py3Dmol code that shows the C-alpha trace and the ligand (Angstrom):
import py3Dmol

protein = """\
ATOM      1  CA  MET A   1      65.960  81.620  81.942  1.00  0.00           C
ATOM      2  CA  THR A   2      66.389  81.152  78.172  1.00  0.00           C
ATOM      3  CA  GLN A   3      63.602  79.148  76.609  1.00  0.00           C
ATOM      4  CA  MET A   4      64.877  76.058  74.777  1.00  0.00           C
ATOM      5  CA  PRO A   5      63.459  74.760  71.500  1.00  0.00           C
ATOM      6  CA  VAL A   6      61.031  71.875  72.102  1.00  0.00           C
ATOM      7  CA  LEU A   7      62.090  69.847  69.047  1.00  0.00           C
ATOM      8  CA  ARG A   8      65.476  68.472  67.968  1.00  0.00           C
ATOM      9  CA  TRP A   9      66.465  70.481  64.922  1.00  0.00           C
ATOM     10  CA  PRO A  10      69.186  69.371  62.457  1.00  0.00           C
ATOM     11  CA  ALA A  11      70.809  72.812  62.442  1.00  0.00           C
ATOM     12  CA  GLU A  12      74.365  71.499  62.207  1.00  0.00           C
ATOM     13  CA  ALA A  13      73.662  69.033  59.381  1.00  0.00           C
ATOM     14  CA  ILE A  14      71.949  71.779  57.388  1.00  0.00           C
ATOM     15  CA  TRP A  15      74.773  74.225  58.057  1.00  0.00           C
ATOM     16  CA  GLU A  16      77.389  71.678  56.913  1.00  0.00           C
ATOM     17  CA  ALA A  17      75.546  71.051  53.654  1.00  0.00           C
ATOM     18  CA  VAL A  18      74.661  74.659  52.873  1.00  0.00           C
ATOM     19  CA  ALA A  19      77.670  76.682  54.069  1.00  0.00           C
ATOM     20  CA  PRO A  20      79.853  75.584  51.106  1.00  0.00           C
ATOM     21  CA  LEU A  21      77.143  76.890  48.758  1.00  0.00           C
ATOM     22  CA  LEU A  22      76.461  80.131  50.625  1.00  0.00           C
ATOM     23  CA  PRO A  23      79.492  81.743  52.287  1.00  0.00           C
ATOM     24  CA  GLY A  24      78.576  83.299  55.651  1.00  0.00           C
ATOM     25  CA  PHE A  25      75.478  81.108  56.020  1.00  0.00           C
ATOM     26  CA  THR A  26      74.085  80.430  59.498  1.00  0.00           C
ATOM     27  CA  VAL A  27      71.098  78.545  60.908  1.00  0.00           C
ATOM     28  CA  GLU A  28      69.129  79.798  63.875  1.00  0.00           C
ATOM     29  CA  ILE A  29      66.249  78.134  65.714  1.00  0.00           C
ATOM     30  CA  LEU A  30      63.978  80.279  67.868  1.00  0.00           C
ATOM     31  CA  PRO A  31      61.331  78.977  70.268  1.00  0.00           C
ATOM     32  CA  GLU A  32      59.140  81.974  69.482  1.00  0.00           C
ATOM     33  CA  ILE A  33      59.076  85.086  67.312  1.00  0.00           C
ATOM     34  CA  ASP A  34      56.344  87.224  65.777  1.00  0.00           C
ATOM     35  CA  SER A  35      57.205  86.192  62.209  1.00  0.00           C
ATOM     36  CA  THR A  36      60.413  84.816  60.734  1.00  0.00           C
ATOM     37  CA  ASN A  37      59.968  87.029  57.671  1.00  0.00           C
ATOM     38  CA  THR A  38      59.439  90.130  59.816  1.00  0.00           C
ATOM     39  CA  GLU A  39      62.440  89.307  61.994  1.00  0.00           C
ATOM     40  CA  LEU A  40      64.770  88.826  59.029  1.00  0.00           C
ATOM     41  CA  MET A  41      63.699  92.126  57.495  1.00  0.00           C
ATOM     42  CA  ARG A  42      64.274  93.813  60.880  1.00  0.00           C
ATOM     43  CA  ARG A  43      67.782  92.371  61.012  1.00  0.00           C
ATOM     44  CA  ALA A  44      68.469  93.380  57.422  1.00  0.00           C
ATOM     45  CA  ARG A  45      67.416  96.960  58.183  1.00  0.00           C
ATOM     46  CA  ALA A  46      69.975  96.838  61.001  1.00  0.00           C
ATOM     47  CA  GLY A  47      72.644  95.876  58.454  1.00  0.00           C
ATOM     48  CA  ARG A  48      72.674  92.097  59.020  1.00  0.00           C
ATOM     49  CA  LEU A  49      72.541  90.795  55.474  1.00  0.00           C
ATOM     50  CA  ASP A  50      74.436  87.501  55.662  1.00  0.00           C
ATOM     51  CA  PRO A  51      72.519  84.418  54.457  1.00  0.00           C
ATOM     52  CA  LEU A  52      70.443  83.014  57.308  1.00  0.00           C
ATOM     53  CA  LEU A  53      67.930  80.239  57.785  1.00  0.00           C
ATOM     54  CA  LEU A  54      65.647  81.228  60.633  1.00  0.00           C
ATOM     55  CA  VAL A  55      63.251  78.627  62.042  1.00  0.00           C
ATOM     56  CA  ALA A  56      60.569  79.463  64.591  1.00  0.00           C
ATOM     57  CA  GLU A  57      58.816  76.800  66.622  1.00  0.00           C
ATOM     58  CA  THR A  58      56.041  79.287  67.277  1.00  0.00           C
ATOM     59  CA  GLN A  59      55.074  82.414  65.369  1.00  0.00           C
ATOM     60  CA  THR A  60      52.842  84.857  67.209  1.00  0.00           C
ATOM     61  CA  ALA A  61      52.120  87.033  64.168  1.00  0.00           C
ATOM     62  CA  GLY A  62      52.770  84.831  61.133  1.00  0.00           C
ATOM     63  CA  ARG A  63      52.033  86.563  57.864  1.00  0.00           C
ATOM     64  CA  GLY A  64      50.623  85.171  54.641  1.00  0.00           C
ATOM     65  CA  ARG A  65      50.298  86.635  51.164  1.00  0.00           C
ATOM     66  CA  LEU A  66      48.097  89.620  50.412  1.00  0.00           C
ATOM     67  CA  GLY A  67      48.188  90.836  54.012  1.00  0.00           C
ATOM     68  CA  ARG A  68      46.586  87.696  55.428  1.00  0.00           C
ATOM     69  CA  GLU A  69      47.531  86.074  58.735  1.00  0.00           C
ATOM     70  CA  TRP A  70      49.312  82.730  58.797  1.00  0.00           C
ATOM     71  CA  HIS A  71      48.278  80.509  61.686  1.00  0.00           C
ATOM     72  CA  SER A  72      50.412  77.590  62.755  1.00  0.00           C
ATOM     73  CA  ALA A  73      50.647  75.345  65.798  1.00  0.00           C
ATOM     74  CA  THR A  74      53.931  74.609  67.565  1.00  0.00           C
ATOM     75  CA  ALA A  75      55.384  71.202  66.549  1.00  0.00           C
ATOM     76  CA  ASP A  76      52.450  70.624  64.196  1.00  0.00           C
ATOM     77  CA  SER A  77      53.869  72.943  61.587  1.00  0.00           C
ATOM     78  CA  LEU A  78      57.127  74.019  60.032  1.00  0.00           C
ATOM     79  CA  THR A  79      57.703  77.759  59.801  1.00  0.00           C
ATOM     80  CA  PHE A  80      60.972  79.151  58.525  1.00  0.00           C
ATOM     81  CA  SER A  81      62.477  81.853  56.374  1.00  0.00           C
ATOM     82  CA  LEU A  82      65.639  81.841  54.341  1.00  0.00           C
ATOM     83  CA  ALA A  83      67.204  85.240  53.713  1.00  0.00           C
ATOM     84  CA  LEU A  84      70.088  86.116  51.441  1.00  0.00           C
ATOM     85  CA  PRO A  85      71.379  88.766  49.068  1.00  0.00           C
ATOM     86  CA  LEU A  86      70.231  87.784  45.570  1.00  0.00           C
ATOM     87  CA  THR A  87      70.708  89.394  42.176  1.00  0.00           C
ATOM     88  CA  PRO A  88      68.822  87.463  39.493  1.00  0.00           C
ATOM     89  CA  PRO A  89      68.547  89.305  36.176  1.00  0.00           C
ATOM     90  CA  ASP A  90      64.775  88.706  36.343  1.00  0.00           C
ATOM     91  CA  TRP A  91      62.782  88.016  39.524  1.00  0.00           C
ATOM     92  CA  SER A  92      59.686  86.631  37.839  1.00  0.00           C
ATOM     93  CA  GLY A  93      58.887  83.084  38.886  1.00  0.00           C
ATOM     94  CA  LEU A  94      61.012  82.951  42.051  1.00  0.00           C
ATOM     95  CA  SER A  95      58.111  81.916  44.270  1.00  0.00           C
ATOM     96  CA  LEU A  96      57.110  79.235  41.775  1.00  0.00           C
ATOM     97  CA  ALA A  97      60.672  77.898  41.690  1.00  0.00           C
ATOM     98  CA  VAL A  98      60.644  77.724  45.496  1.00  0.00           C
ATOM     99  CA  GLY A  99      57.396  75.753  45.375  1.00  0.00           C
ATOM    100  CA  VAL A 100      58.851  73.353  42.815  1.00  0.00           C
ATOM    101  CA  SER A 101      61.904  72.733  44.966  1.00  0.00           C
ATOM    102  CA  VAL A 102      59.951  72.173  48.197  1.00  0.00           C
ATOM    103  CA  ALA A 103      57.439  69.851  46.534  1.00  0.00           C
ATOM    104  CA  GLU A 104      60.134  67.843  44.747  1.00  0.00           C
ATOM    105  CA  SER A 105      62.068  67.404  47.990  1.00  0.00           C
ATOM    106  CA  LEU A 106      59.087  65.831  49.678  1.00  0.00           C
ATOM    107  CA  HIS A 107      56.718  63.718  47.582  1.00  0.00           C
ATOM    108  CA  PRO A 108      55.631  63.132  43.961  1.00  0.00           C
ATOM    109  CA  ALA A 109      51.962  63.472  44.979  1.00  0.00           C
ATOM    110  CA  ILE A 110      52.316  67.067  46.164  1.00  0.00           C
ATOM    111  CA  GLY A 111      50.786  69.506  43.699  1.00  0.00           C
ATOM    112  CA  LEU A 112      51.396  73.194  43.061  1.00  0.00           C
ATOM    113  CA  LYS A 113      48.641  75.748  42.834  1.00  0.00           C
ATOM    114  CA  TRP A 114      49.718  78.915  41.053  1.00  0.00           C
ATOM    115  CA  PRO A 115      51.323  81.079  42.128  1.00  0.00           C
ATOM    116  CA  ASN A 116      52.879  79.517  45.207  1.00  0.00           C
ATOM    117  CA  ASP A 117      50.785  77.114  47.243  1.00  0.00           C
ATOM    118  CA  LEU A 118      51.581  73.472  47.794  1.00  0.00           C
ATOM    119  CA  TRP A 119      48.487  71.306  47.630  1.00  0.00           C
ATOM    120  CA  TRP A 120      47.600  67.751  48.408  1.00  0.00           C
ATOM    121  CA  GLN A 121      44.215  66.232  47.661  1.00  0.00           C
ATOM    122  CA  GLU A 122      42.568  69.580  46.940  1.00  0.00           C
ATOM    123  CA  ARG A 123      43.756  71.107  50.201  1.00  0.00           C
ATOM    124  CA  LYS A 124      46.522  73.565  51.012  1.00  0.00           C
ATOM    125  CA  LEU A 125      49.595  71.969  52.527  1.00  0.00           C
ATOM    126  CA  ALA A 126      52.002  74.889  52.520  1.00  0.00           C
ATOM    127  CA  GLY A 127      52.342  78.514  51.501  1.00  0.00           C
ATOM    128  CA  ILE A 128      55.248  80.716  50.484  1.00  0.00           C
ATOM    129  CA  LEU A 129      55.753  84.408  51.214  1.00  0.00           C
ATOM    130  CA  ILE A 130      58.602  86.151  49.384  1.00  0.00           C
ATOM    131  CA  GLU A 131      59.645  89.683  50.243  1.00  0.00           C
ATOM    132  CA  THR A 132      62.485  91.722  48.793  1.00  0.00           C
ATOM    133  CA  ALA A 133      64.159  94.964  49.753  1.00  0.00           C
ATOM    134  CA  THR A 134      67.271  96.936  48.872  1.00  0.00           C
ATOM    135  CA  PHE A 135      69.772  97.797  51.597  1.00  0.00           C
ATOM    136  CA  GLY A 136      72.851  99.846  50.780  1.00  0.00           C
ATOM    137  CA  GLY A 137      72.361  99.134  47.089  1.00  0.00           C
ATOM    138  CA  GLN A 138      72.155  95.379  47.677  1.00  0.00           C
ATOM    139  CA  ARG A 139      68.999  93.420  46.798  1.00  0.00           C
ATOM    140  CA  TYR A 140      67.995  91.120  49.611  1.00  0.00           C
ATOM    141  CA  VAL A 141      65.273  88.467  49.630  1.00  0.00           C
ATOM    142  CA  VAL A 142      63.397  86.765  52.453  1.00  0.00           C
ATOM    143  CA  ILE A 143      61.727  83.510  51.458  1.00  0.00           C
ATOM    144  CA  GLY A 144      59.221  82.332  54.052  1.00  0.00           C
ATOM    145  CA  VAL A 145      57.673  78.879  54.035  1.00  0.00           C
ATOM    146  CA  GLY A 146      54.849  77.690  56.263  1.00  0.00           C
ATOM    147  CA  MET A 147      53.884  74.026  56.110  1.00  0.00           C
ATOM    148  CA  ASN A 148      51.260  72.085  58.009  1.00  0.00           C
ATOM    149  CA  ILE A 149      52.870  68.941  59.350  1.00  0.00           C
ATOM    150  CA  ALA A 150      49.984  67.475  61.354  1.00  0.00           C
ATOM    151  CA  PRO A 151      46.461  67.834  60.032  1.00  0.00           C
ATOM    152  CA  ARG A 152      44.572  70.488  61.967  1.00  0.00           C
ATOM    153  CA  GLU A 153      41.158  71.958  62.470  1.00  0.00           C
ATOM    154  CA  ALA A 154      40.680  75.332  60.825  1.00  0.00           C
ATOM    155  CA  PRO A 155      37.439  76.893  62.013  1.00  0.00           C
ATOM    156  CA  GLY A 156      36.227  79.423  59.486  1.00  0.00           C
ATOM    157  CA  LEU A 157      37.927  77.803  56.503  1.00  0.00           C
ATOM    158  CA  SER A 158      35.602  75.992  54.104  1.00  0.00           C
ATOM    159  CA  THR A 159      38.326  73.423  53.376  1.00  0.00           C
ATOM    160  CA  PRO A 160      40.609  72.333  56.225  1.00  0.00           C
ATOM    161  CA  PRO A 161      44.304  72.413  55.345  1.00  0.00           C
ATOM    162  CA  ALA A 162      46.225  69.245  54.545  1.00  0.00           C
ATOM    163  CA  GLY A 163      48.996  68.012  56.841  1.00  0.00           C
ATOM    164  CA  LEU A 164      52.184  66.404  55.525  1.00  0.00           C
ATOM    165  CA  GLN A 165      51.777  63.488  57.944  1.00  0.00           C
ATOM    166  CA  GLU A 166      48.615  62.432  56.102  1.00  0.00           C
ATOM    167  CA  LEU A 167      50.853  61.702  53.142  1.00  0.00           C
ATOM    168  CA  MET A 168      54.160  60.961  54.911  1.00  0.00           C
ATOM    169  CA  PRO A 169      53.320  59.700  58.429  1.00  0.00           C
ATOM    170  CA  ASP A 170      56.973  59.479  59.535  1.00  0.00           C
ATOM    171  CA  MET A 171      57.722  63.150  58.926  1.00  0.00           C
ATOM    172  CA  ASP A 172      57.982  65.767  61.617  1.00  0.00           C
ATOM    173  CA  ALA A 173      59.014  69.410  61.290  1.00  0.00           C
ATOM    174  CA  PRO A 174      62.791  68.890  61.820  1.00  0.00           C
ATOM    175  CA  LYS A 175      62.974  65.948  59.366  1.00  0.00           C
ATOM    176  CA  THR A 176      61.004  67.934  56.821  1.00  0.00           C
ATOM    177  CA  LEU A 177      63.357  70.900  57.122  1.00  0.00           C
ATOM    178  CA  LEU A 178      66.408  68.649  56.743  1.00  0.00           C
ATOM    179  CA  ARG A 179      64.996  67.206  53.529  1.00  0.00           C
ATOM    180  CA  LEU A 180      64.148  70.432  51.873  1.00  0.00           C
ATOM    181  CA  ALA A 181      66.724  73.008  53.055  1.00  0.00           C
ATOM    182  CA  THR A 182      69.738  72.131  50.892  1.00  0.00           C
ATOM    183  CA  PRO A 183      67.760  71.538  47.663  1.00  0.00           C
ATOM    184  CA  LEU A 184      65.988  74.833  48.310  1.00  0.00           C
ATOM    185  CA  VAL A 185      69.262  76.743  48.483  1.00  0.00           C
ATOM    186  CA  GLN A 186      70.448  74.962  45.325  1.00  0.00           C
ATOM    187  CA  ALA A 187      67.199  75.883  43.582  1.00  0.00           C
ATOM    188  CA  ILE A 188      67.503  79.550  44.567  1.00  0.00           C
ATOM    189  CA  LEU A 189      71.073  79.697  43.286  1.00  0.00           C
ATOM    190  CA  ALA A 190      70.001  77.977  40.053  1.00  0.00           C
ATOM    191  CA  PHE A 191      67.198  80.541  39.726  1.00  0.00           C
ATOM    192  CA  GLU A 192      69.657  83.384  40.254  1.00  0.00           C
ATOM    193  CA  ALA A 193      71.864  82.007  37.471  1.00  0.00           C
ATOM    194  CA  SER A 194      69.256  80.858  34.933  1.00  0.00           C
ATOM    195  CA  GLY A 195      65.878  82.294  35.918  1.00  0.00           C
ATOM    196  CA  PHE A 196      62.567  80.443  35.993  1.00  0.00           C
ATOM    197  CA  ALA A 197      62.697  78.789  32.555  1.00  0.00           C
ATOM    198  CA  PRO A 198      64.371  75.542  33.744  1.00  0.00           C
ATOM    199  CA  PHE A 199      61.657  75.189  36.400  1.00  0.00           C
ATOM    200  CA  ALA A 200      58.659  75.653  34.091  1.00  0.00           C
ATOM    201  CA  ALA A 201      58.228  72.019  33.015  1.00  0.00           C
ATOM    202  CA  ARG A 202      58.768  70.879  36.595  1.00  0.00           C
ATOM    203  CA  PHE A 203      56.055  73.262  37.779  1.00  0.00           C
ATOM    204  CA  ASN A 204      53.715  72.081  35.038  1.00  0.00           C
ATOM    205  CA  ALA A 205      54.235  68.452  36.030  1.00  0.00           C
ATOM    206  CA  ARG A 206      52.613  69.319  39.384  1.00  0.00           C
ATOM    207  CA  ASP A 207      50.200  72.057  38.313  1.00  0.00           C
ATOM    208  CA  VAL A 208      46.844  71.340  39.981  1.00  0.00           C
ATOM    209  CA  LEU A 209      45.022  73.890  37.806  1.00  0.00           C
ATOM    210  CA  CYS A 210      46.006  72.316  34.502  1.00  0.00           C
ATOM    211  CA  ASN A 211      42.974  71.448  32.364  1.00  0.00           C
ATOM    212  CA  ARG A 212      40.600  72.773  35.009  1.00  0.00           C
ATOM    213  CA  GLU A 213      38.167  75.640  34.862  1.00  0.00           C
ATOM    214  CA  VAL A 214      39.667  78.539  36.777  1.00  0.00           C
ATOM    215  CA  ARG A 215      38.186  81.871  37.748  1.00  0.00           C
ATOM    216  CA  LEU A 216      40.321  84.901  38.470  1.00  0.00           C
ATOM    217  CA  SER A 217      39.362  87.660  40.863  1.00  0.00           C
ATOM    218  CA  ASP A 218      39.171  90.146  37.968  1.00  0.00           C
ATOM    219  CA  GLY A 219      36.342  88.100  36.473  1.00  0.00           C
ATOM    220  CA  LEU A 220      38.405  86.304  33.832  1.00  0.00           C
ATOM    221  CA  GLN A 221      37.435  82.655  33.405  1.00  0.00           C
ATOM    222  CA  GLY A 222      39.001  79.907  31.412  1.00  0.00           C
ATOM    223  CA  MET A 223      40.908  76.669  31.403  1.00  0.00           C
ATOM    224  CA  GLY A 224      44.253  76.428  33.206  1.00  0.00           C
ATOM    225  CA  HIS A 225      47.036  75.632  30.756  1.00  0.00           C
ATOM    226  CA  GLY A 226      50.196  75.528  32.874  1.00  0.00           C
ATOM    227  CA  VAL A 227      52.768  78.306  33.182  1.00  0.00           C
ATOM    228  CA  ASP A 228      55.038  79.914  30.606  1.00  0.00           C
ATOM    229  CA  GLU A 229      58.816  80.358  30.854  1.00  0.00           C
ATOM    230  CA  THR A 230      58.422  83.440  33.060  1.00  0.00           C
ATOM    231  CA  GLY A 231      56.020  81.752  35.478  1.00  0.00           C
ATOM    232  CA  ALA A 232      52.886  83.513  34.183  1.00  0.00           C
ATOM    233  CA  LEU A 233      49.762  81.367  34.438  1.00  0.00           C
ATOM    234  CA  LEU A 234      48.330  80.479  31.053  1.00  0.00           C
ATOM    235  CA  VAL A 235      44.541  80.623  30.947  1.00  0.00           C
ATOM    236  CA  HIS A 236      42.715  79.588  27.823  1.00  0.00           C
ATOM    237  CA  THR A 237      39.720  81.950  27.669  1.00  0.00           C
ATOM    238  CA  ALA A 238      36.940  82.585  25.192  1.00  0.00           C
ATOM    239  CA  THR A 239      39.019  85.454  23.797  1.00  0.00           C
ATOM    240  CA  GLY A 240      42.295  83.562  23.543  1.00  0.00           C
ATOM    241  CA  MET A 241      45.226  82.528  25.717  1.00  0.00           C
ATOM    242  CA  LYS A 242      45.956  84.959  28.554  1.00  0.00           C
ATOM    243  CA  HIS A 243      49.264  85.203  30.420  1.00  0.00           C
ATOM    244  CA  VAL A 244      48.313  86.039  34.003  1.00  0.00           C
ATOM    245  CA  THR A 245      51.080  87.630  36.049  1.00  0.00           C
ATOM    246  CA  SER A 246      49.436  89.737  38.726  1.00  0.00           C
ATOM    247  CA  SER A 247      50.019  88.428  42.222  1.00  0.00           C
ATOM    248  CA  GLU A 248      46.775  90.161  43.207  1.00  0.00           C
ATOM    249  CA  VAL A 249      44.827  87.663  41.175  1.00  0.00           C
ATOM    250  CA  SER A 250      43.328  84.811  43.109  1.00  0.00           C
ATOM    251  CA  VAL A 251      42.628  81.598  41.318  1.00  0.00           C
ATOM    252  CA  ARG A 252      40.066  79.103  42.472  1.00  0.00           C
ATOM    253  CA  PRO A 253      39.304  75.792  40.892  1.00  0.00           C
ATOM    254  CA  GLN A 254      35.600  75.589  40.200  1.00  0.00           C
ATOM    255  CA  PRO A 255      33.622  72.438  40.845  1.00  0.00           C
ATOM    256  CA  ALA A 256      33.615  70.192  37.783  1.00  0.00           C
ATOM    257  CA  VAL A 257      30.680  70.914  35.490  1.00  0.00           C
ATOM    258  CA  LYS A 258      28.237  67.999  35.427  1.00  0.00           C
ATOM    259  CA  PRO A 259      27.261  66.788  31.951  1.00  0.00           C
TER     260      PRO A 259
END
"""
ligand_1 = """\
16
BTN
C 50.581 82.168 52.172
O 50.206 81.076 51.728
O 49.804 83.122 52.262
C 52.007 82.328 52.573
C 52.254 81.804 53.960
C 53.691 81.960 54.405
C 53.878 81.624 55.847
C 55.324 81.599 56.245
S 55.582 80.897 57.833
C 57.237 81.426 57.828
C 57.246 82.808 57.245
N 56.970 83.796 58.268
C 55.802 84.409 58.078
O 55.308 85.277 58.810
N 55.234 83.957 56.958
C 56.034 82.946 56.305
"""
view = py3Dmol.view(width=600, height=400)
view.addModel(protein, "pdb")
view.setStyle({"model": 0}, {"cartoon": {"style": "trace"}})
view.addModel(ligand_1, "xyz")
view.setStyle({"model": 1}, {"stick": {}})
view.zoomTo()
view.show()
């Protein structure tokens, strides 16, 4: 017997809004998969490159950045990936542009922590995992988003993640997806046409590291100063302003220094 999704997903409404923007676009909801990013890359390797929004109610092997695992609970989280052929002249800043779009679709109080986490009240609300590959000479991107909808325990984490319902109690995973899917596609197409520059001020308006002491994993310390037009993090250090681009760099706000 085929397992049915446990939530009511607005697949048709999203398809109607997005298909005119992305020819060949489809929406698919799966009750369970290892990882929506992994599945879309598998399909792409098999030659299926049409634009696709793949939502999973449960991921059994969700992946985060830097090889980490991404844990999520069915119905208490939103996990999806959007895959499409994309040919921007410059890829820098794509994940930041995605964060800007998702945050703007939801709530003015949602912050962005460079490079691509959504934060609320000092806690992580959502993460973004972008992967690209070339198939038959065509560049293809998979944009994965994982968002906590209900607040949840996270044993082992020093700070429990935030849940969207703490900020927007009426939201569930399907409503959240409906709100953000079409603006996200529009943002990606805008990025393809014009790059990150038009998103920079919008990112900076939500930058949670701005004017805070930050420490990078390579030992660099300084004051967060927003991002530049390519999406590099500006850090004001003792030896001048640094433009930080490496995705291997982790940035942690330090506790405020007491006078
Ligand atoms: C991070 O913050 O490290 C990124 C997390 C990205 C998680 C999402 S959930 C949907 C998609 N499928 C995955 O396996 N990962 C991304």
